[in-house]
C-alpha positions in Angstrom: 83.7 102.0 59.5 85.9 102.8 62.6 88.6 100.2 63.4 89.9 99.2 66.8 92.7 96.9 68.0 92.0 95.0 71.2 94.8 92.9 72.8 93.8 89.8 74.7 90.5 89.2 72.9 90.0 85.5 73.4 88.2 85.6 76.7 86.9 88.0 79.4 86.9 91.7 79.0 88.6 91.6 75.6 86.1 89.2 74.2 83.2 91.2 75.6 84.6 94.4 74.2 85.1 92.9 70.8 81.5 91.7 70.7 80.0 95.0 71.8 82.1 97.1 69.4 81.2 94.8 66.5 77.5 95.1 67.4 77.9 98.9 67.4 79.4 99.1 63.9 83.2 98.9 64.5 85.7 96.7 62.7 87.7 94.9 65.3 91.2 93.5 65.2 91.7 91.2 68.2 94.9 89.6 69.4 95.0 86.0 70.5 98.0 83.7 71.2 96.6 80.4 69.8 95.4 79.5 66.3 92.4 77.7 67.8 91.3 80.9 69.4 91.7 82.8 66.2 89.5 80.3 64.4 86.9 80.3 67.1 86.6 84.0 67.3 86.4 84.3 63.5 83.5 81.9 63.6 81.8 83.7 66.5 82.2 87.3 65.3 82.1 87.1 61.5 83.5 89.2 58.7 84.2 92.5 60.6 86.5 90.7 63.0 90.1 90.0 62.1 92.2 87.9 64.5 95.8 88.9 65.1 98.0 86.1 66.4 100.7 87.3 68.7 101.9 87.4 72.3 102.1 91.0 73.6 105.7 90.4 74.8 106.9 89.3 71.3 107.8 92.7 69.7 108.5 91.3 66.3 105.1 89.6 66.1 103.3 92.7 67.3 105.1 94.8 64.7 104.1 92.3 62.0 100.5 92.5 63.2 100.6 96.4 63.1 101.8 96.2 59.5 98.8 93.9 58.7 96.4 96.4 60.3 98.0 99.3 58.4 97.5 97.5 55.1 93.8 97.0 55.8 93.2 100.6 57.0 93.8 101.8 53.4 95.4 105.1 54.5 92.9 105.8 57.3 93.6 106.2 61.0 92.8 103.6 63.6 90.0 104.7 66.0 91.3 102.9 69.1 93.9 100.7 70.7 92.6 98.8 73.8 95.5 97.5 75.9 93.7 94.7 77.7 95.9 91.6 77.6 97.1 90.6 81.0 97.8 87.9 83.6 97.7 87.7 87.4 100.7 86.3 89.3 100.1 85.7 93.0 102.4 85.1 96.0 104.1 86.8 98.9 107.1 89.0 98.0 109.5 87.0 100.2 108.6 83.8 98.5 107.7 84.6 94.9 110.5 84.1 92.5 112.0 87.1 90.8 111.3 85.5 87.4 107.6 85.5 88.3 107.8 89.2 88.9 109.5 89.6 85.6 106.8 87.6 83.8 104.1 89.7 85.4 105.7 92.9 84.4 106.6 91.7 80.9 103.0 90.8 80.1 101.1 93.6 82.0 103.5 96.5 81.6 106.0 95.9 78.8 103.3 94.3 76.6 101.2 97.5 76.5 104.3 99.5 75.7 105.2 97.3 72.8 101.6 97.4 71.5 101.4 101.2 71.9 104.7 101.7 70.1 103.5 99.4 67.3 99.9 100.7 66.8 100.4 104.3 68.1 101.4 105.7 64.7 98.1 104.3 63.2 96.1 106.3 65.7 97.3 109.5 64.0 100.8 110.3 65.0 101.7 109.3 61.4 100.9 112.4 59.3 100.5 110.2 56.2 97.2 108.8 57.6 93.9 110.5 57.1 90.9 110.7 59.5 90.1 111.5 63.1 92.7 110.9 65.7 92.3 107.6 67.7 92.4 106.9 71.4 94.3 104.5 73.6 92.3 102.7 76.4 94.5 101.2 79.1 92.9 98.5 81.2 94.2 98.9 84.7 92.5 97.8 87.9 91.5 99.0 91.4 94.9 97.4 92.2 96.5 100.2 90.3 95.8 102.4 93.3 95.9 99.9 96.1 97.9 96.9 97.1 96.9 93.6 98.8 98.9 90.8 100.4 100.1 88.2 98.0 99.0 90.5 95.1 102.2 92.6 95.0 103.3 91.5 91.5 99.9 92.2 89.9 99.4 95.4 91.9 102.9 96.6 90.9 102.1 96.0 87.2 98.9 98.0 87.4 100.5 100.8 89.4 103.0 100.9 86.5 100.2 101.1 84.0 98.7 104.0 85.8 101.9 106.0 85.8 102.6 105.1 82.2 99.2 106.2 81.1 99.5 109.5 82.9 102.7 110.3 81.2 101.6 108.9 77.8 98.4 111.0 77.9 100.4 114.2 78.2 102.9 113.1 75.5 100.2 112.2 73.0 98.6 115.6 73.3 101.1 116.6 70.7 99.2 114.5 68.2 95.6 114.9 69.5 95.5 111.3 70.7 93.8 110.7 74.1 94.7 108.1 76.7 92.0 106.8 79.0 92.3 104.4 82.0 89.6 102.0 82.9 90.1 100.4 86.3 87.7 97.6 87.1 87.2 95.9 90.4 86.2 92.3 90.6 85.1 91.0 87.2 83.8 87.6 86.2 86.8 86.6 84.1 89.1 83.5 84.1 92.3 85.6 84.9 92.6 84.4 88.5 91.9 80.8 87.6 95.2 80.8 85.7 97.2 81.7 88.8 99.8 79.1 90.0 98.8 76.3 92.3 99.0 77.5 95.9 100.2 74.1 97.2 103.8 75.4 96.7 103.2 77.6 99.8 102.0 74.7 102.0 105.0 75.0 104.3 105.0 78.8 104.3 103.9 80.9 107.3 101.8 82.7 104.7 99.8 79.6 103.7 96.7 80.3 105.8 96.5 83.9 104.4 97.2 82.6 100.8 94.3 80.1 101.2 91.9 82.8 102.4 92.9 85.2 99.6 92.6 82.5 97.0 89.1 81.6 98.2 88.2 85.3 98.3 89.4 85.9 94.7 87.5 82.8 93.5 84.4 84.2 95.2 84.9 87.6 93.6 85.2 86.0 90.2 81.7 84.6 90.7 80.0 87.7 92.1 82.0 90.2 90.2 80.8 92.5 87.4 80.1 90.8 84.1 82.7 91.7 81.4 80.0 93.3 79.4 79.9 96.2 82.0 83.6 96.9 81.4 83.0 96.7 77.6 80.4 99.5 77.9 83.0 101.7 79.6 85.5 100.9 76.8 82.9 101.9 74.3 82.3 105.2 76.1 86.1 105.8 76.4 86.4 105.4 72.7 83.4 107.5 71.7 82.4 110.2 74.3 83.3 113.7 73.1 85.0 114.5 76.4 85.9 111.3 78.3 87.3 111.3 81.8 91.0 110.4 82.2 90.1 107.5 84.4 87.0 105.3 85.0 86.8 103.1 88.1 84.0 100.5 88.0 83.4 98.0 90.8 80.6 95.9 92.1 81.0 97.5 95.5 81.9 101.1 95.0 81.0 102.2 98.6 83.5 99.7 100.1 86.3 101.0 97.9 85.3 104.6 98.8 85.4 103.9 102.5 88.8 102.1 102.2 90.2 105.0 100.3 89.1 107.4 103.0 90.4 105.4 106.0 94.0 106.0 107.1 96.4 103.5 105.6 97.4 102.1 109.0 93.8 101.5 109.8 93.3 99.6 106.6 96.5 97.6 107.3 95.1 96.5 110.6 91.7 95.5 109.1 93.4 93.4 106.4 95.9 91.8 108.8 93.1 90.8 111.2 91.0 89.2 108.5 93.9 87.3 107.0 95.7 86.3 110.1 98.8 88.5 109.3 99.2 89.9 112.8 102.4 89.0 114.7 102.1 85.8 116.6 103.0 85.7 120.3 
């Protein structure tokens, strides 16, 4: 039975990926931060699911979990590590506290580094383990290639993941371990519902734009792709003989294609007009 570690398995993409992989014969180790979530998932998923309780920013806890996984592998390699755990911090650069930027990067960028360093040896860089080499799946975003107003912290974290993954993929060729990026667009997940209350920007010149963006992201969370669609891509990334290095999956691929083709200054003007970010007379 192939074994996979998924970070951030309590909800959304991580939960859907765990469910799909279990249905297709994998053993899944899924990380959660709360004991209640560990108990819930164990009840939902059954005997082939093992909860790992840690925050991805807690290096000691992640290393402890890696030792637990190693002990259960019985000398075999891990088939995959899915770096999925993440948060979304929103706010304009001029008014978002530096500590909020740090928190965003700690979870979305440093967290995957910690997890990769802890579980990477189990994928096959440790010569003592036997079996096929595993793969690393990095959950990025369309924001890993583009930036939107008030989404700078999140976009920066995903741009960082894209660069990290590119370098890591080439480094891990030494061990025969592949690294694949999956970059979703809008997905029906609770990630944006956990963003800070926008009332703190009520006296800001950005407040009208913040309101429009918040309403738009809430709309996207309702009409976005079901997490199960992303889970299918994760399964493909882990199992296809020759996977692509990057998969972008969105509910509106034509719009993203057009926005990629247009000159950046043109896109700037379109966004500014829609959000009221043009200079006031």
